[in-house]
C-alpha positions as a Markdown table, in Angstrom:
| # | Residue | x | y | z |
|---|---|---|---|---|
| 1 | Met | -26.3 | -10.6 | -23.8 |
| 2 | Arg | -27.8 | -9.5 | -20.4 |
| 3 | Phe | -26.8 | -5.8 | -21.0 |
| 4 | Gly | -27.4 | -5.8 | -24.8 |
| 5 | Arg | -29.0 | -2.5 | -26.0 |
| 6 | Glu | -32.5 | -4.0 | -26.1 |
| 7 | Lys | -32.3 | -5.0 | -22.4 |
| 8 | Arg | -30.9 | -1.9 | -20.8 |
| 9 | Asn | -34.1 | -0.2 | -19.7 |
| 10 | Gly | -32.4 | 3.2 | -20.1 |
| 11 | Arg | -29.3 | 2.3 | -18.2 |
| 12 | Lys | -26.0 | 3.7 | -19.5 |
| 13 | Val | -23.5 | 0.8 | -19.9 |
| 14 | Val | -19.8 | 1.4 | -19.6 |
| 15 | Phe | -17.2 | -1.2 | -20.8 |
| 16 | Thr | -13.5 | -1.5 | -20.0 |
| 17 | Asn | -11.1 | -4.4 | -20.4 |
| 18 | Gly | -7.8 | -5.8 | -19.5 |
| 19 | Cys | -5.8 | -8.7 | -18.1 |
| 20 | Phe | -6.1 | -7.6 | -14.5 |
| 21 | Asp | -3.6 | -10.3 | -13.4 |
| 22 | Leu | -2.7 | -8.7 | -10.1 |
| 23 | Leu | -5.1 | -5.9 | -9.0 |
| 24 | His | -3.5 | -2.8 | -7.7 |
| 25 | Ser | -4.7 | 0.7 | -6.7 |
| 26 | Gly | -4.4 | 2.0 | -10.2 |
| 27 | His | -6.9 | -0.6 | -11.4 |
| 28 | Ile | -9.3 | 0.1 | -8.6 |
| 29 | Arg | -9.2 | 3.9 | -9.3 |
| 30 | Gly | -9.7 | 3.3 | -13.0 |
| 31 | Phe | -12.8 | 1.1 | -12.3 |
| 32 | Glu | -14.2 | 3.7 | -10.0 |
| 33 | Met | -13.7 | 6.5 | -12.6 |
| 34 | Ala | -15.2 | 4.3 | -15.4 |
| 35 | Arg | -18.2 | 3.4 | -13.2 |
| 36 | Gln | -19.0 | 7.1 | -12.7 |
| 37 | Leu | -19.5 | 7.4 | -16.4 |
| 38 | Gly | -22.7 | 5.4 | -16.4 |
| 39 | Asp | -25.1 | 3.1 | -14.6 |
| 40 | Val | -23.5 | -0.2 | -15.2 |
| 41 | Leu | -19.8 | -1.2 | -15.6 |
| 42 | Ile | -18.9 | -4.3 | -17.5 |
| 43 | Val | -15.3 | -5.5 | -17.5 |
| 44 | Gly | -13.9 | -7.6 | -20.3 |
| 45 | Leu | -11.3 | -9.9 | -19.0 |
| 46 | Asn | -8.6 | -11.6 | -21.1 |
| 47 | Ser | -8.7 | -15.4 | -20.7 |
| 48 | Asp | -5.6 | -17.2 | -19.5 |
| 49 | Ser | -4.7 | -18.2 | -23.1 |
| 50 | Ser | -4.9 | -14.6 | -24.3 |
| 51 | Val | -2.9 | -13.3 | -21.4 |
| 52 | Arg | -0.1 | -15.8 | -22.1 |
| 53 | Gln | -0.1 | -14.7 | -25.8 |
| 54 | Leu | 0.1 | -11.0 | -24.7 |
| 55 | Lys | 2.3 | -11.1 | -21.7 |
| 56 | Gly | 4.4 | -14.3 | -22.0 |
| 57 | Pro | 4.5 | -17.8 | -20.6 |
| 58 | Thr | 4.8 | -16.8 | -17.0 |
| 59 | Arg | 1.5 | -15.0 | -17.0 |
| 60 | Pro | -1.2 | -15.0 | -15.8 |
| 61 | Val | -0.3 | -15.5 | -12.2 |
| 62 | Ile | -3.9 | -15.7 | -11.2 |
| 63 | Pro | -6.3 | -18.0 | -13.2 |
| 64 | Glu | -9.1 | -16.4 | -15.2 |
| 65 | Gln | -11.9 | -17.7 | -13.0 |
| 66 | Glu | -10.3 | -16.3 | -9.8 |
| 67 | Arg | -9.6 | -13.0 | -11.6 |
| 68 | Ala | -13.2 | -12.8 | -12.6 |
| 69 | Glu | -14.4 | -13.6 | -9.1 |
| 70 | Ile | -12.2 | -10.9 | -7.6 |
| 71 | Leu | -13.4 | -8.3 | -10.2 |
| 72 | Ser | -17.0 | -9.3 | -9.6 |
| 73 | Ala | -16.6 | -8.6 | -5.9 |
| 74 | Leu | -15.6 | -5.0 | -6.5 |
| 75 | Glu | -18.3 | -2.4 | -5.8 |
| 76 | Ala | -17.7 | -0.5 | -9.0 |
| 77 | Val | -18.0 | -3.7 | -11.2 |
| 78 | Asp | -21.4 | -4.9 | -12.3 |
| 79 | Gly | -20.4 | -7.7 | -14.6 |
| 80 | Val | -17.4 | -9.6 | -16.0 |
| 81 | Ile | -17.0 | -11.2 | -19.5 |
| 82 | Ile | -14.1 | -13.4 | -20.1 |
| 83 | Phe | -12.9 | -13.4 | -23.8 |
| 84 | Asn | -10.4 | -15.7 | -25.5 |
| 85 | Glu | -9.3 | -13.4 | -28.3 |
| 86 | Leu | -6.3 | -11.0 | -28.0 |
| 87 | Thr | -8.7 | -8.0 | -28.2 |
| 88 | Pro | -12.3 | -7.5 | -27.0 |
| 89 | Arg | -13.5 | -6.3 | -30.4 |
| 90 | Glu | -16.1 | -9.1 | -30.7 |
| 91 | Val | -17.5 | -8.5 | -27.2 |
| 92 | Ile | -17.7 | -4.8 | -27.8 |
| 93 | Ala | -19.4 | -5.3 | -31.1 |
| 94 | Lys | -22.1 | -7.5 | -29.5 |
| 95 | Leu | -22.5 | -5.3 | -26.3 |
| 96 | Leu | -22.2 | -1.9 | -28.0 |
| 97 | Pro | -21.7 | -0.1 | -24.8 |
| 98 | Asp | -22.7 | 3.6 | -24.4 |
| 99 | Val | -19.2 | 4.4 | -23.2 |
| 100 | Leu | -16.0 | 2.6 | -23.9 |
| 101 | Ala | -13.5 | 3.5 | -21.2 |
| 102 | Lys | -9.8 | 2.8 | -21.4 |
| 103 | Gly | -6.7 | 3.9 | -19.5 |
| 104 | Gly | -5.1 | 7.1 | -20.6 |
| 105 | Asp | -1.9 | 5.2 | -21.5 |
| 106 | Trp | -3.7 | 4.0 | -24.6 |
| 107 | Pro | -3.6 | 6.4 | -27.6 |
| 108 | Gly | -7.1 | 7.1 | -28.8 |
| 109 | Asp | -6.5 | 5.7 | -32.3 |
| 110 | Gln | -5.4 | 2.4 | -30.7 |
| 111 | Ile | -8.4 | 1.8 | -28.5 |
| 112 | Val | -10.0 | -1.4 | -29.8 |
| 113 | Gly | -13.7 | -1.1 | -30.4 |
| 114 | Arg | -13.7 | 2.7 | -30.9 |
| 115 | Glu | -15.2 | 2.4 | -34.4 |
| 116 | Glu | -18.0 | 0.1 | -33.3 |
| 117 | Val | -19.0 | 2.1 | -30.3 |
| 118 | Glu | -18.9 | 5.5 | -32.1 |
| 119 | Ala | -20.9 | 4.1 | -35.1 |
| 120 | Ala | -23.6 | 3.0 | -32.6 |
| 121 | Gly | -23.8 | 6.5 | -31.1 |
| 122 | Gly | -21.6 | 5.8 | -28.1 |
| 123 | His | -18.3 | 7.5 | -27.1 |
| 124 | Val | -14.8 | 6.6 | -26.0 |
| 125 | Val | -13.3 | 8.0 | -22.8 |
| 126 | Ser | -9.7 | 7.9 | -21.8 |
| 127 | Ile | -9.5 | 7.4 | -18.0 |
| 128 | Pro | -6.6 | 9.4 | -16.5 |
| 129 | Phe | -3.7 | 7.1 | -16.0 |
| 130 | Val | -2.5 | 6.6 | -12.4 |
| 131 | Pro | 1.3 | 6.7 | -12.5 |
| 132 | Gly | 3.3 | 4.5 | -10.3 |
| 133 | Tyr | 1.2 | 1.3 | -10.5 |
| 134 | Ser | 2.0 | -1.6 | -12.8 |
| 135 | Thr | 1.4 | -5.3 | -12.5 |
| 136 | Thr | 4.6 | -6.0 | -14.4 |
| 137 | Thr | 6.6 | -3.8 | -12.0 |
| 138 | Ile | 5.0 | -5.6 | -9.0 |
| 139 | Leu | 5.9 | -9.0 | -10.5 |
| 140 | Lys | 9.4 | -7.9 | -11.2 |
| 141 | Lys | 9.7 | -6.8 | -7.6 |
| 142 | Ile | 8.5 | -10.2 | -6.4 |
| 143 | Trp | 10.7 | -12.2 | -8.8 |
| 144 | Glu | 13.8 | -10.1 | -8.2 |
| 145 | Gly | 13.3 | -9.2 | -4.6 |
| 146 | Ala | 13.7 | -5.4 | -5.2 |
| 147 | Glu | 12.9 | -2.9 | -2.5 |
| 148 | Ala | 9.3 | -1.7 | -2.9 |
| 149 | Ser | 10.2 | 2.0 | -2.7 |
| 150 | Asp | 12.9 | 1.6 | -5.4 |
| 151 | Val | 10.4 | -0.1 | -7.8 |
| 152 | Asn | 7.6 | 2.3 | -7.1 |
| 153 | Glu | 9.8 | 5.4 | -7.7 |
| 154 | Lys | 11.2 | 3.9 | -10.9 |
| 155 | Ala | 7.7 | 3.1 | -12.1 |
| 156 | Lys | 6.5 | 6.6 | -11.4 |
| 157 | Ala | 9.4 | 8.1 | -13.3 |
| 158 | Glu | 8.9 | 5.8 | -16.3 |
| 159 | Glu | 5.1 | 6.2 | -16.4 |
| 160 | Ser | 4.9 | 9.9 | -15.9 |
| 161 | Gly | 5.1 | 11.9 | -19.0 |
| 162 | Pro | 2.8 | 13.5 | -21.5 |
| 163 | Ser | -0.7 | 12.0 | -21.2 |
| 164 | Arg | -2.4 | 10.9 | -24.4 |
| 165 | Val | -5.9 | 11.6 | -23.2 |
| 166 | Asn | -8.5 | 12.5 | -25.8 |
| 167 | Glu | -11.4 | 12.9 | -23.4 |
| 168 | Lys | -11.1 | 12.8 | -19.6 |
| 169 | Ala | -13.5 | 11.1 | -17.3 |
| 170 | Gln | -15.7 | 13.6 | -15.5 |
| 171 | Pro | -16.9 | 12.4 | -12.1 |
| 172 | Lys | -20.6 | 12.1 | -11.6 |
| 173 | Glu | -22.4 | 11.9 | -8.3 |
| 174 | Lys | -21.5 | 8.8 | -6.3 |
| 175 | Arg | -23.9 | 6.0 | -7.1 |
| 176 | Ala | -26.2 | 4.5 | -4.5 |
| 177 | Pro | -24.9 | 1.3 | -2.9 |
| 178 | Arg | -26.0 | -2.0 | -4.3 |
| 179 | Ala | -29.0 | -3.6 | -2.8 |
| 180 | Glu | -28.3 | -6.6 | -0.7 |
| 181 | Ser | -29.9 | -9.8 | -2.1 |
Protein backbone atom coordinates (compact mmCIF):
# COMPACT_ATOMS: atom_id res chain seq x y z
CA MET A 1 0.00 0.00 0.00
CA ARG A 2 1.43 3.36 -1.01
CA PHE A 3 0.75 4.92 2.39
CA GLY A 4 1.48 1.83 4.49
CA ARG A 5 3.26 2.61 7.76
CA GLU A 6 6.70 1.73 6.36
CA LYS A 7 6.35 4.21 3.45
CA ARG A 8 5.04 7.32 5.21
CA ASN A 9 8.31 9.13 5.82
CA GLY A 10 6.88 10.72 8.97
CA ARG A 11 3.67 11.85 7.31
CA LYS A 12 0.52 11.54 9.43
CA VAL A 13 -2.16 9.60 7.50
CA VAL A 14 -5.87 10.22 8.05
CA PHE A 15 -8.54 7.83 6.76
CA THR A 16 -12.27 8.31 6.33
CA ASN A 17 -14.82 6.39 4.32
CA GLY A 18 -18.32 6.34 2.88
CA CYS A 19 -20.50 5.90 -0.18
CA PHE A 20 -20.29 9.55 -1.31
CA ASP A 21 -22.90 8.96 -4.00
CA LEU A 22 -23.82 12.62 -4.46
CA LEU A 23 -21.31 15.01 -2.95
CA HIS A 24 -22.71 17.92 -0.98
CA SER A 25 -21.33 20.66 1.26
CA GLY A 26 -21.49 18.44 4.34
CA HIS A 27 -19.12 15.96 2.68
CA ILE A 28 -16.74 18.72 1.56
CA ARG A 29 -16.59 20.28 5.03
CA GLY A 30 -15.99 16.84 6.54
CA PHE A 31 -13.11 16.14 4.15
CA GLU A 32 -11.56 19.52 4.93
CA MET A 33 -11.82 18.94 8.70
CA ALA A 34 -10.40 15.41 8.35
CA ARG A 35 -7.51 16.65 6.20
CA GLN A 36 -6.54 19.15 8.89
CA LEU A 37 -5.89 16.25 11.26
CA GLY A 38 -2.84 15.07 9.33
CA ASP A 39 -0.62 15.33 6.29
CA VAL A 40 -2.45 12.92 3.96
CA LEU A 41 -6.18 12.13 3.64
CA ILE A 42 -7.14 8.76 2.20
CA VAL A 43 -10.82 8.17 1.45
CA GLY A 44 -12.24 4.66 1.45
CA LEU A 45 -15.06 4.49 -1.10
CA ASN A 46 -17.77 1.84 -1.07
CA SER A 47 -17.95 0.00 -4.41
CA ASP A 48 -21.17 -0.02 -6.43
CA SER A 49 -22.06 -3.49 -5.15
CA SER A 50 -21.55 -2.54 -1.50
CA VAL A 51 -23.57 0.69 -1.93
CA ARG A 52 -26.47 -1.36 -3.40
CA GLN A 53 -26.32 -3.70 -0.41
CA LEU A 54 -26.26 -0.79 2.05
CA LYS A 55 -28.62 1.69 0.37
CA GLY A 56 -30.87 -0.37 -1.89
CA PRO A 57 -31.28 -1.20 -5.59
CA THR A 58 -31.60 2.42 -6.80
CA ARG A 59 -28.15 3.33 -5.51
CA PRO A 60 -25.55 4.36 -6.31
CA VAL A 61 -26.61 7.07 -8.72
CA ILE A 62 -23.00 7.75 -9.72
CA PRO A 63 -20.77 4.74 -10.64
CA GLU A 64 -17.76 4.01 -8.41
CA GLN A 65 -15.10 5.06 -10.93
CA GLU A 66 -16.78 8.45 -11.40
CA ARG A 67 -17.22 8.89 -7.64
CA ALA A 68 -13.52 8.05 -7.17
CA GLU A 69 -12.53 10.54 -9.88
CA ILE A 70 -14.62 13.30 -8.28
CA LEU A 71 -13.18 12.60 -4.82
CA SER A 72 -9.62 12.51 -6.19
CA ALA A 73 -10.12 15.97 -7.68
CA LEU A 74 -10.86 17.53 -4.29
CA GLU A 75 -8.02 19.54 -2.79
CA ALA A 76 -8.44 17.92 0.64
CA VAL A 77 -8.26 14.34 -0.70
CA ASP A 78 -4.88 12.74 -1.41
CA GLY A 79 -6.00 9.25 -2.37
CA VAL A 80 -9.09 7.06 -2.86
CA ILE A 81 -9.38 3.32 -2.22
CA ILE A 82 -12.48 1.51 -3.52
CA PHE A 83 -13.52 -1.45 -1.38
CA ASN A 84 -16.14 -4.14 -2.09
CA GLU A 85 -16.95 -5.17 1.46
CA LEU A 86 -19.79 -3.59 3.44
CA THR A 87 -17.26 -2.05 5.81
CA PRO A 88 -13.69 -0.78 5.34
CA ARG A 89 -12.27 -2.96 8.15
CA GLU A 90 -9.84 -4.82 5.84
CA VAL A 91 -8.57 -1.60 4.25
CA ILE A 92 -8.12 0.01 7.66
CA ALA A 93 -6.30 -3.06 9.00
CA LYS A 94 -3.83 -2.92 6.07
CA LEU A 95 -3.38 0.86 6.05
CA LEU A 96 -3.41 1.37 9.83
CA PRO A 97 -3.93 5.13 9.59
CA ASP A 98 -2.66 7.42 12.32
CA VAL A 99 -6.13 8.94 12.51
CA LEU A 100 -9.48 7.36 11.65
CA ALA A 101 -12.00 10.16 11.06
CA LYS A 102 -15.73 9.58 10.88
CA GLY A 103 -18.77 11.85 10.89
CA GLY A 104 -20.14 12.77 14.30
CA ASP A 105 -23.39 11.01 13.46
CA TRP A 106 -21.60 7.67 14.08
CA PRO A 107 -21.48 6.55 17.73
CA GLY A 108 -17.87 5.92 18.75
CA ASP A 109 -18.47 2.28 19.60
CA GLN A 110 -19.83 1.68 16.07
CA ILE A 111 -16.91 3.14 14.14
CA VAL A 112 -15.49 0.26 12.12
CA GLY A 113 -11.72 -0.04 12.42
CA ARG A 114 -11.51 1.67 15.81
CA GLU A 115 -9.92 -1.37 17.47
CA GLU A 116 -7.29 -1.86 14.76
CA VAL A 117 -6.29 1.82 14.68
CA GLU A 118 -6.09 2.20 18.45
CA ALA A 119 -4.15 -1.08 18.85
CA ALA A 120 -1.56 0.31 16.40
CA GLY A 121 -1.22 3.54 18.41
CA GLY A 122 -3.54 5.69 16.30
CA HIS A 123 -6.69 7.43 17.38
CA VAL A 124 -10.28 7.92 16.25
CA VAL A 125 -11.79 11.36 15.75
CA SER A 126 -15.46 12.15 15.28
CA ILE A 127 -15.77 15.01 12.81
CA PRO A 128 -18.58 17.38 13.78
CA PHE A 129 -21.70 16.49 11.82
CA VAL A 130 -22.98 19.25 9.52
CA PRO A 131 -26.78 19.23 9.89
CA GLY A 132 -29.01 19.86 6.92
CA TYR A 133 -27.07 17.88 4.33
CA SER A 134 -28.03 14.39 3.24
CA THR A 135 -27.64 12.50 -0.02
CA THR A 136 -30.83 10.58 0.75
CA THR A 137 -32.72 13.85 1.25
CA ILE A 138 -31.33 15.29 -1.99
CA LEU A 139 -32.39 12.18 -3.91
CA LYS A 140 -35.83 12.24 -2.30
CA LYS A 141 -36.20 15.85 -3.40
CA ILE A 142 -35.23 14.94 -6.96
CA TRP A 143 -37.47 11.87 -7.13
CA GLU A 144 -40.47 13.49 -5.48
CA GLY A 145 -40.01 17.02 -6.83
CA ALA A 146 -40.11 18.61 -3.37
CA GLU A 147 -39.25 22.24 -2.82
CA ALA A 148 -35.60 22.61 -1.89
CA SER A 149 -36.28 24.83 1.11
CA ASP A 150 -38.86 22.39 2.51
CA VAL A 151 -36.49 19.44 2.22
CA ASN A 152 -33.52 21.30 3.70
CA GLU A 153 -35.53 22.58 6.66
CA LYS A 154 -36.92 19.11 7.37
CA ALA A 155 -33.43 17.58 7.13
CA LYS A 156 -32.00 20.17 9.54
CA ALA A 157 -34.78 19.47 12.03
CA GLU A 158 -34.31 15.69 11.77
CA GLU A 159 -30.52 15.78 11.94
CA SER A 160 -30.04 18.32 14.70
CA GLY A 161 -30.05 16.82 18.09
CA PRO A 162 -27.56 15.71 20.65
CA SER A 163 -24.23 15.00 19.03
CA ARG A 164 -22.50 11.73 19.81
CA VAL A 165 -19.01 13.09 19.38
CA ASN A 166 -16.27 11.44 21.43
CA GLU A 167 -13.44 13.62 20.23
CA LYS A 168 -13.85 16.69 18.04
CA ALA A 169 -11.57 17.62 15.22
CA GLN A 170 -9.35 20.54 16.10
CA PRO A 171 -8.31 22.66 13.14
CA LYS A 172 -4.64 22.81 12.31
CA GLU A 173 -2.96 25.40 10.18
CA LYS A 174 -4.09 25.38 6.57
CA ARG A 175 -1.84 23.11 4.55
CA ALA A 176 0.23 24.40 1.68
CA PRO A 177 -1.34 24.00 -1.77
CA ARG A 178 -0.38 20.92 -3.74
CA ALA A 179 2.53 21.25 -6.10
CA GLU A 180 1.53 21.26 -9.76
CA SER A 181 2.94 18.34 -11.73
